[in-house]
C-alpha positions in Angstrom: -41.0 -45.1 165.5 -38.6 -43.0 163.4 -40.0 -42.2 160.0 -37.1 -41.4 157.6 -39.5 -39.9 155.1 -40.7 -37.2 157.6 -39.7 -33.6 157.3 -37.7 -32.0 160.1 -39.8 -30.6 163.0 -39.2 -27.0 161.8 -40.3 -27.9 158.2 -43.4 -29.6 159.6 -44.2 -26.7 161.8 -44.0 -24.3 158.9 -46.4 -26.4 156.8 -49.0 -26.7 159.7 -48.6 -22.9 160.4 -49.4 -22.0 156.8 -52.5 -24.3 156.9 -53.7 -22.8 160.2 -53.0 -19.2 159.3 -54.4 -19.3 155.7 -57.2 -16.8 155.4 -59.7 -15.9 152.7 -58.7 -12.3 152.4 -60.9 -9.3 151.3 -58.7 -6.3 152.2 -55.6 -5.6 150.1 -52.9 -3.1 149.5 -52.5 -2.0 145.8 -48.7 -2.9 145.9 -47.9 -4.9 142.7 -46.7 -8.5 143.0 -43.4 -9.1 141.3 -43.7 -11.3 138.1 -41.3 -13.9 139.4 -43.3 -14.3 142.7 -46.6 -14.6 140.7 -44.9 -17.3 138.6 -43.8 -19.1 141.7 -47.3 -19.1 143.1 -48.7 -20.4 139.8 -46.1 -23.2 139.8 -47.2 -24.2 143.3 -50.8 -24.5 141.9 -49.5 -26.4 138.9 -47.9 -29.0 141.3 -51.3 -30.0 142.6 -52.6 -33.5 142.2 -55.2 -34.2 139.6 -57.3 -37.3 138.8 -55.8 -39.2 136.0 -53.2 -36.5 135.6 -55.7 -34.6 133.6 -54.5 -31.2 135.0 -57.8 -29.5 134.3 -56.8 -26.1 135.7 -56.4 -23.1 133.4 -55.5 -19.7 134.9 -56.4 -16.4 133.2 -54.4 -13.4 134.5 -56.5 -10.3 134.3 -54.1 -7.4 133.5 -56.4 -5.0 131.7 -58.0 -2.5 134.1 -61.2 -2.3 132.0 -61.6 -6.1 132.2 -61.0 -6.0 136.0 -63.7 -3.4 136.3 -66.1 -5.5 134.2 -65.4 -8.5 136.4 -66.1 -6.4 139.5 -69.4 -5.3 138.0 -70.4 -8.9 137.5 -69.4 -9.8 141.1 -71.3 -6.8 142.5 -74.4 -7.7 140.5 -74.3 -11.2 142.0 -73.7 -9.8 145.4 -77.0 -7.9 145.2 -78.9 -11.0 144.0 -77.4 -13.0 146.8 -78.5 -10.5 149.3 -82.0 -10.6 147.8 -82.0 -14.4 148.1 -80.9 -14.2 151.7 -83.8 -11.8 152.3 -86.3 -14.4 150.9 -85.1 -17.2 153.1 -84.0 -15.3 156.2 -84.7 -11.9 157.8 -84.3 -8.5 156.4 -81.8 -7.8 159.1 -79.7 -10.7 157.9 -79.8 -9.4 154.4 -78.6 -6.0 155.7 -75.8 -7.7 157.6 -74.7 -9.4 154.4 -74.7 -6.2 152.4 -72.3 -4.7 155.0 -69.8 -7.5 154.5 -66.8 -6.9 152.2 -67.0 -10.0 149.9 -64.3 -9.3 147.4 -61.2 -7.2 146.7 -61.2 -7.3 142.9 -60.4 -3.6 142.4 -58.0 -3.4 145.4 -55.6 -6.3 145.1 -52.3 -6.6 143.2 -53.3 -9.4 140.9 -56.6 -11.0 139.7 -56.6 -14.5 138.3 -59.6 -16.5 137.1 -59.2 -20.3 137.8 -61.1 -22.3 135.2 -61.8 -25.8 134.1 -60.4 -26.7 130.6 -62.6 -27.8 127.7 -62.8 -31.3 126.2 -62.9 -32.8 129.7 -65.2 -35.6 128.5 -62.2 -37.5 127.0 -60.6 -37.9 130.5 -62.3 -41.0 131.9 -59.5 -42.2 134.2 -60.9 -41.7 137.8 -64.0 -39.8 136.5 -66.3 -42.5 135.0 -68.5 -42.5 138.1 -67.3 -39.2 139.6 -67.0 -36.7 136.8 -66.8 -33.8 139.4 -63.3 -34.9 140.2 -62.1 -32.3 137.7 -63.5 -29.6 140.0 -61.8 -31.3 142.9 -58.5 -31.2 141.1 -58.8 -27.5 140.3 -59.7 -26.9 144.0 -56.4 -28.7 145.0 -54.5 -26.3 142.7 -56.2 -23.3 144.3 -55.4 -24.6 147.8 -51.7 -25.1 146.8 -51.6 -21.5 145.6 -53.3 -20.3 148.8 -50.8 -22.0 151.1 -47.8 -20.9 149.0 -49.2 -17.3 149.0 -49.6 -17.4 152.8 -46.1 -18.6 153.2 -44.9 -15.7 151.1 -46.9 -13.2 153.1 -49.3 -12.7 150.2 -53.1 -12.5 150.8 -55.5 -14.4 148.6 -59.2 -14.4 148.4 -61.5 -16.8 146.6 -64.5 -15.0 145.0 -67.4 -17.2 143.9 -70.1 -14.6 143.4 -70.5 -14.5 139.7 -72.5 -15.9 136.9 -70.2 -18.5 135.2 -71.9 -18.2 131.8 -71.5 -14.4 131.8 -67.9 -14.5 133.0 -67.0 -17.2 130.5 -68.4 -15.0 127.7 -66.5 -11.9 129.0 -63.3 -13.9 128.9 -64.0 -15.5 125.5 -63.8 -19.0 126.9 -64.6 -21.9 124.6 -67.6 -24.2 124.9 -67.0 -26.8 127.6 -64.6 -24.6 129.6 -65.9 -23.1 132.9 -64.8 -20.5 135.4 -64.5 -21.8 138.9 -63.1 -19.0 141.0 -62.0 -15.4 140.8 -58.7 -15.2 142.8 -57.6 -11.9 144.3 -53.9 -11.8 145.4 -52.0 -9.0 147.0 -50.1 -7.6 149.9 -52.1 -6.9 153.1 -51.7 -4.7 156.2 -52.4 -7.8 158.3 -54.0 -11.2 158.1 -57.3 -11.8 159.8 -56.7 -13.6 163.2 -59.7 -15.7 162.5 -61.8 -16.3 159.3 -63.3 -12.9 158.3 -66.9 -14.2 158.6 -66.1 -15.3 162.1 -64.6 -12.0 163.0 -67.6 -10.2 161.5 -70.0 -12.4 163.5 -71.6 -13.8 160.3 -70.9 -17.5 161.0 -69.1 -19.8 163.5 -66.6 -22.5 162.8 -67.7 -26.0 163.6 -65.3 -28.4 165.5 -63.8 -31.4 163.7 -65.8 -33.7 166.1 -69.0 -32.6 164.3 -67.5 -33.7 160.9 -66.0 -37.0 161.8 -67.9 -40.3 161.6 -66.8 -43.9 161.9 -67.8 -46.9 159.8 -71.1 -45.4 158.7 -73.1 -42.2 158.3 -74.3 -40.7 161.6 -76.9 -38.0 161.6 -76.0 -36.8 165.1 -72.2 -36.9 165.1 -72.1 -34.7 168.2 -73.8 -37.4 170.3 -70.9 -39.8 169.9 
């Protein structure tokens, strides 16, 4: 069957390639990103779907070096706390493995953005009456849009989640009700990881789709299908 709405094979291949080769980057070059390219990536994020068209995303560009250093300090503090938590639940060796991982590129990348949820979200009921977390899902769609656009442009992007949202919100003078969701590092790279960095470093393994797919009802042992 011919689908007249489908993209050309070359266009489809490019989309699937960006999806397959997107990586959560941690290693960057200090080369600046041109303002027009940054705007283009932000526009890609802004084209994301959102529940009830609430568009809950707000992006804060961190251009002050002192503020970037303050954000890095918060991330590093949380990195240490995360390592301590890993040590409580796993082995000391596992904690040491974590401490050797590079978990962010805040001081290295060309641009730092903080993706946040807007305030006054309680007035948006459309699609959120029983699922209020759909505002976070909408912001996540915006982040993914930017990620894929960045990969297509040859720009690396890393999502940093190691921070205290209350402390970061205070640092960025955010109003009550608003909340930081992600610190986004963007920049040029020497190369993209051939596989997710945590796989390359031996920290974790990717699971196949078959283990995530069920039919008609929840199955505790999907692998046995």
